[in-house]
C-alpha positions in Angstrom: -9.2 92.7 -123.3 -8.3 93.0 -127.0 -4.6 93.4 -126.1 -4.8 90.3 -123.9 -6.4 88.3 -126.7 -3.8 89.6 -129.2 -1.0 88.6 -126.8 -2.5 85.1 -126.4 -2.7 84.5 -130.2 0.7 86.1 -131.0 2.7 83.9 -128.7 4.4 81.2 -130.7 2.8 78.3 -128.8 4.4 75.7 -131.1 7.9 76.7 -129.7 6.5 76.6 -126.2 5.2 73.1 -126.8 8.6 71.9 -128.1 10.2 73.5 -125.0 7.7 71.6 -122.7 8.3 68.4 -124.6 12.1 68.6 -124.2 11.7 69.4 -120.5 9.5 66.4 -120.0 11.9 64.1 -121.9 14.7 65.5 -119.8 12.9 64.8 -116.5 12.1 61.2 -117.6 15.6 60.5 -118.6 17.1 62.0 -115.4 14.6 59.8 -113.4 15.8 56.8 -115.3 19.5 57.6 -115.2 19.8 58.0 -111.4 16.7 55.9 -110.4 16.7 54.9 -106.7 14.4 52.0 -105.7 14.0 53.6 -102.3 12.7 56.8 -103.8 10.7 55.7 -106.9 8.5 58.8 -106.9 9.6 61.2 -109.7 8.9 64.2 -107.6 10.7 63.0 -104.5 12.8 66.0 -103.4 15.5 63.9 -101.9 16.6 62.9 -105.4 18.0 64.7 -108.4 14.9 64.0 -110.4 12.8 65.5 -107.7 14.9 68.6 -107.7 14.7 68.7 -111.5 10.9 68.7 -111.3 11.1 71.8 -109.0 13.6 73.4 -111.4 11.1 72.8 -114.3 8.3 74.4 -112.3 10.5 77.4 -111.5 11.6 77.7 -115.1 8.0 77.6 -116.4 7.0 80.3 -113.9 10.0 82.4 -115.0 9.0 82.0 -118.6 5.4 83.2 -117.9 6.8 86.2 -116.0 9.0 87.1 -119.1 5.9 86.9 -121.3 4.1 89.4 -119.1 6.9 91.9 -119.3 7.0 94.9 -121.6 9.2 94.2 -124.6 11.0 97.6 -124.4 12.3 96.7 -120.9 14.3 93.8 -122.3 16.3 96.1 -124.5 16.7 98.8 -121.9 17.9 96.4 -119.2 20.4 94.6 -121.5 23.5 96.6 -120.2 22.5 96.2 -116.6 21.9 92.4 -117.0 25.2 92.1 -118.7 27.0 94.1 -116.0 25.4 92.0 -113.2 26.4 88.8 -114.9 30.0 90.0 -115.3 30.1 90.9 -111.6 28.9 87.3 -110.8 31.6 85.9 -113.0 34.2 87.9 -111.1 32.7 86.9 -107.8 32.7 83.2 -108.6 36.5 83.4 -109.1 36.8 84.6 -105.4 34.1 82.7 -103.5 33.1 80.1 -106.0 33.0 76.4 -105.2 35.3 74.1 -107.0 33.5 71.1 -108.6 35.3 68.8 -111.0 38.3 71.1 -111.3 36.2 74.2 -112.3 35.5 77.0 -109.9 32.2 77.8 -111.5 29.5 77.6 -108.9 28.3 79.9 -106.1 26.8 78.0 -103.2 23.3 79.1 -102.2 22.8 76.7 -99.3 20.5 73.7 -99.0 22.4 71.9 -101.7 21.6 74.4 -104.4 24.3 76.2 -106.5 24.3 79.0 -109.0 26.5 78.8 -112.2 26.9 82.4 -113.5 28.5 81.2 -116.8 25.1 79.8 -117.8 23.4 83.1 -117.4 26.2 84.9 -119.2 25.0 83.4 -122.5 21.6 85.2 -122.6 23.1 88.3 -121.1 25.7 88.5 -123.8 23.1 87.8 -126.5 21.0 90.7 -125.2 23.8 93.2 -125.1 25.1 92.1 -128.5 21.6 92.6 -130.0 21.3 96.0 -128.2 24.7 97.2 -129.6 24.5 95.8 -133.2 20.9 97.2 -133.6 22.2 100.7 -132.8 22.3 103.5 -135.4 25.4 103.6 -137.6 26.8 100.3 -136.2 28.2 98.0 -138.9 30.0 94.9 -137.9 32.2 95.2 -141.1 33.8 98.4 -139.7 36.8 98.0 -137.4 35.5 100.0 -134.5 32.2 98.2 -134.4 33.9 94.8 -134.8 36.3 95.5 -131.9 33.4 96.6 -129.6 31.4 93.5 -130.6 34.5 91.3 -130.0 34.9 92.9 -126.5 31.2 92.2 -125.6 31.6 88.6 -126.5 35.2 88.2 -125.4 35.1 89.6 -121.8 32.7 87.0 -120.3 34.7 84.4 -122.3 37.9 85.5 -120.6 36.3 85.4 -117.1 34.9 81.9 -117.7 38.2 80.7 -119.1 39.8 81.6 -115.8 37.5 79.3 -113.8 38.6 77.3 -116.0 35.6 76.1 -117.9 36.5 75.6 -121.6 33.2 74.1 -122.5 31.2 77.2 -121.5 33.9 79.4 -123.0 33.7 77.8 -126.4 29.9 78.3 -126.5 30.4 82.0 -127.1 32.2 81.2 -130.3 28.9 80.2 -131.8 27.9 83.9 -131.8 30.1 84.3 -134.9 27.0 83.1 -136.8 25.1 86.1 -135.6 27.9 88.4 -136.9 27.8 86.5 -140.2 24.0 87.2 -140.5 24.7 90.9 -139.8 27.2 91.3 -142.6 30.5 89.8 -141.5 32.4 88.5 -144.6 31.9 84.7 -145.2 35.7 84.6 -145.8 36.1 85.3 -142.1 34.2 82.0 -141.4 36.4 80.2 -143.9 39.5 81.4 -142.1 38.1 80.3 -138.8 37.3 76.9 -140.2 40.8 76.7 -141.7 42.3 77.4 -138.2 40.4 74.5 -136.7 41.4 72.2 -139.5 45.1 73.2 -139.3 45.0 72.7 -135.5 44.1 69.1 -136.0 46.6 68.5 -138.8 49.4 70.2 -136.9 48.9 67.9 -133.9 48.7 64.8 -136.1 51.5 65.6 -138.6 54.6 67.7 -139.0 53.7 71.4 -139.4 56.1 71.5 -142.4 53.7 69.3 -144.4 50.9 71.7 -143.6 52.9 74.6 -144.8 53.6 72.8 -148.1 49.9 72.1 -148.5 49.0 75.7 -147.8 51.5 76.9 -150.4 49.8 74.8 -153.0 46.5 76.0 -151.8 47.6 79.6 -152.1 48.8 79.0 -155.7 45.4 77.7 -156.6 43.6 80.6 -154.9 45.7 83.1 -156.8 44.9 81.4 -160.1 41.2 81.2 -159.3 40.7 84.7 -157.9 43.3 86.8 -159.7 40.6 89.1 -160.9 39.3 89.8 -157.5 42.0 91.6 -155.5 39.9 92.2 -152.4 39.1 88.4 -152.1 42.7 87.6 -152.8 44.1 89.9 -150.1 41.6 88.4 -147.6 42.6 84.9 -148.4 46.3 85.6 -148.3 45.9 87.4 -145.0 44.2 84.3 -143.7 47.0 82.2 -145.1 49.7 84.2 -143.2 47.7 84.0 -140.0 47.2 80.3 -140.5 51.0 79.7 -140.9 51.5 81.7 -137.6 48.8 79.7 -136.0 50.4 76.4 -137.0 53.7 77.3 -135.2 51.7 78.3 -132.1 49.8 75.0 -131.8 52.6 73.1 -130.1 53.1 75.9 -127.6 49.4 76.2 -126.8 49.1 72.4 -126.6 52.0 72.0 -124.2 51.8 75.2 -122.1 48.2 76.5 -122.2 45.9 73.5 -122.2 45.3 71.7 -118.9 46.4 68.0 -118.7 42.8 66.7 -118.8 42.1 68.9 -121.9 45.2 67.5 -123.7 44.0 64.0 -122.9 40.6 64.6 -124.4 42.2 65.9 -127.6 44.6 62.9 -127.7 41.7 60.4 -127.3 39.4 62.0 -129.9 42.3 62.1 -132.4 43.3 58.5 -131.7 46.7 59.5 -130.3 45.9 57.8 -127.0 43.9 54.6 -126.6 43.3 53.7 -123.0 39.8 52.2 -122.6 40.2 51.5 -118.9 41.8 54.7 -118.0 41.8 58.0 -119.9 39.4 56.8 -122.6 37.0 55.1 -120.2 34.3 57.8 -120.3 34.0 58.0 -124.0 34.2 54.2 -124.4 31.4 53.6 -121.9 29.3 56.3 -123.5 29.5 54.7 -127.0 28.8 51.2 -125.4 25.7 52.5 -123.8 24.3 54.2 -126.9 25.2 51.3 -129.1 23.6 48.8 -126.8 20.2 50.4 -127.3 20.1 49.2 -130.9 17.0 50.2 -132.9 14.2 50.4 -130.3 16.2 50.6 -127.0 16.0 48.5 -123.8 13.0 50.3 -122.5 12.3 52.9 -119.8 14.2 52.2 -116.5 15.9 49.2 -118.1 19.2 50.7 -119.1 22.0 48.6 -117.6 24.9 50.8 -118.6 23.5 53.9 -117.0 21.6 52.2 -114.3 24.7 50.7 -112.7 26.8 53.9 -113.2 29.1 52.6 -115.9 28.6 55.9 -117.7 30.0 59.0 -115.8 27.9 62.1 -115.4 25.0 60.2 -116.7 22.3 62.7 -115.7 24.2 65.8 -116.8 26.8 65.9 -119.6 26.2 62.4 -120.8 22.4 62.3 -120.5 22.2 61.4 -124.2 23.6 58.0 -123.3 20.4 57.2 -121.4 18.3 58.3 -124.4 20.4 56.1 -126.7 20.4 53.0 -124.5 16.7 53.1 -123.4 15.1 54.7 -126.4 17.4 53.3 -129.1 18.1 54.7 -132.5 14.5 55.5 -133.0 14.2 57.6 -129.8 17.5 59.3 -130.5 16.2 60.3 -134.0 13.0 61.7 -132.4 15.0 63.8 -130.0 17.3 65.1 -132.7 14.3 65.8 -134.8 12.8 68.0 -132.0 16.1 69.9 -131.7 16.3 70.4 -135.5 12.7 71.6 -135.7 13.3 74.0 -132.7 16.5 75.5 -134.3 14.8 75.9 -137.7 11.8 77.5 -135.9 14.1 79.9 -134.1 15.7 81.0 -137.3 12.3 81.5 -138.9 11.2 83.5 -135.9 14.3 85.6 -136.1 13.8 86.3 -139.8 10.3 87.5 -139.4 11.1 90.2 -136.9 10.7 93.9 -137.8 13.1 95.0 -135.2 16.9 94.5 -135.7 17.3 94.0 -132.0 14.8 91.0 -132.0 16.4 89.5 -135.2 19.9 89.7 -133.8 18.8 88.2 -130.5 16.9 85.5 -132.2 20.0 84.4 -134.1 21.9 84.4 -130.9 19.4 82.1 -129.3 19.5 79.7 -132.3 23.4 79.7 -132.4 23.8 79.0 -128.7 21.3 76.1 -128.7 22.7 74.7 -131.9 26.3 74.7 -130.5 25.2 73.0 -127.3 23.3 70.2 -129.1 26.0 69.6 -131.6 28.9 69.5 -129.1 27.1 67.6 -126.3 25.8 64.8 -128.6 29.0 64.9 -130.6 31.2 64.3 -127.5 29.0 61.3 -126.4 29.5 59.5 -129.7 33.1 60.4 -130.1 33.0 63.1 -132.8 34.4 65.9 -130.6 36.5 66.0 -127.4 34.6 65.8 -124.1 34.4 69.4 -122.9 31.4 69.2 -120.5 28.5 71.2 -121.6 24.8 70.4 -120.9 22.2 69.2 -123.4 19.6 72.1 -123.5 16.4 71.4 -121.4 17.5 67.7 -121.0 20.5 67.6 -118.7 20.1 67.9 -114.9 20.8 71.3 -113.4 18.8 74.3 -112.3 21.2 77.0 -113.6 21.3 75.4 -117.1 17.5 74.9 -117.4 16.7 78.3 -116.0 19.2 80.1 -118.3 18.0 78.3 -121.4 14.4 79.0 -120.5 15.2 82.7 -120.1 17.2 82.7 -123.3 14.2 81.1 -125.2 11.3 82.9 -123.6 12.8 86.4 -124.2 12.8 85.6 -127.9 9.2 84.3 -127.6 8.2 87.5 -125.9 9.9 89.7 -128.5 8.2 87.7 -131.3 4.8 88.1 -129.7 5.2 91.8 -130.0 6.9 91.9 -133.4 4.2 93.9 -135.1 4.6 96.8 -132.7 8.3 96.6 -131.8 10.1 98.7 -134.4 12.0 101.0 -132.0 15.3 99.1 -132.3 
C-alpha cells in the first residue's frame, strides 16, 4: 500500500496534464479541420477524428501500462526494442505501402497502418541512454563517439532509404544529448556553420564564401592564438566547411529528390510559384494570417474547411489553430509546448540515474525538434519536410510513439529516488 501511495505521488502529474491538454487540443482541431456535416459526432469511427479519439484512448492505456512496469525492465529491454524497430524499418522497405512518395507504412488491415520510423525515435533514445550510461563510456573518446554515431545513424540510414527526409532529420536533434554528456560545444558550432554555408553556397558563388571563411579564420587565429586546442578544432572545422561547400552543388543536383529541391528553392526565394510549387506554403500562411488576433472561431475556418490547405489534419494542423484560434490561441499552444520542454529538461536534470537523465534529454530534444520544424514550415521559416506536430497531428503511429516516448520518462522519474543502477 505504501509503495502504491508513493508511486501515485511520485508521478509527475503536471506533465501528464499537459499531455492530456495537447491531445484534447489535437482532437478538437482534427475534428474542425476535416469536419463532415454528415458525421458531426466527434467520436464517429467513420471519420478521421473518430479514429483519432480511439488512438488517444489506446495511447492513454499504453501510458498507464508503462507506468505500471518495473523501471529496470526499460533499460534491460532497450537493445531488444531497438533491434525489433530496426527489423521493422527493414521490413517496410520490402512490403511497405507507398504513400505520398514515401514507402514508410506497413498496412495492418481495416484502414490502419503502422509507421516504424515513428517508433524508431524512442527506441534509439532508449539504446542511446543505455550505452552512454555504461561504465567507462565517454562521448569525447573516439570509440564511444563512433558507437554512439552508429546507434543514431543506422535507423537514420534505413529511414532515408524510404525516403523520408523529415523523420531522418529528427535524429539530428540527439546531438543536444551528446552535448549535455560532454561533447565539445565547438562541434555544435561547426554543425551550425555547415548549415549556414549550405544556404550561402546555394544563394551565392562558393568563392565568396571561401573568401569570407579566410577572413573568419584570420580573426579566429588572432583571438585564440593562446589556445592551441581551440584553434586546431576551429581550423579543422574550417577545412571541413570548405570541402562541404564544394559538395553542396553535387548533393543538391544528384542526391536530393526533385520535390526536396523545390522546397529548398521556395524557402530561399529562388522559386516563386504561388499557384504551383509554392501553393502549399502560400495557403498555409494565408490560413494562419486570416485568423488575426482571436481567430474565426471553432468550426469556422474557411481556408481549412474547404481544403485550401493541404494535409490540414496532419503536417499542417497548425494552420487550423492559427485560423480558428488566432494569434492568441497560437501563443497558448506554443506556451504549452515551451512549458512541456522546460519541464522535461528539469525532470532530466533531477535524475540520479545517468540512464534516466540521458533519456530525458533525448525526449526533450525530439519533441523540441518536431515542434520547431513543424510550426516553422507552416509559417515559411524552414522547408516543408513533412513531420507531425507532437500530440496534435492526426495519426495513430505518431501519437502512440510520442506517448511511449514521454511516459517512459515519466515512469523513470517516478522511481528516480530508487533508480541508481545505471
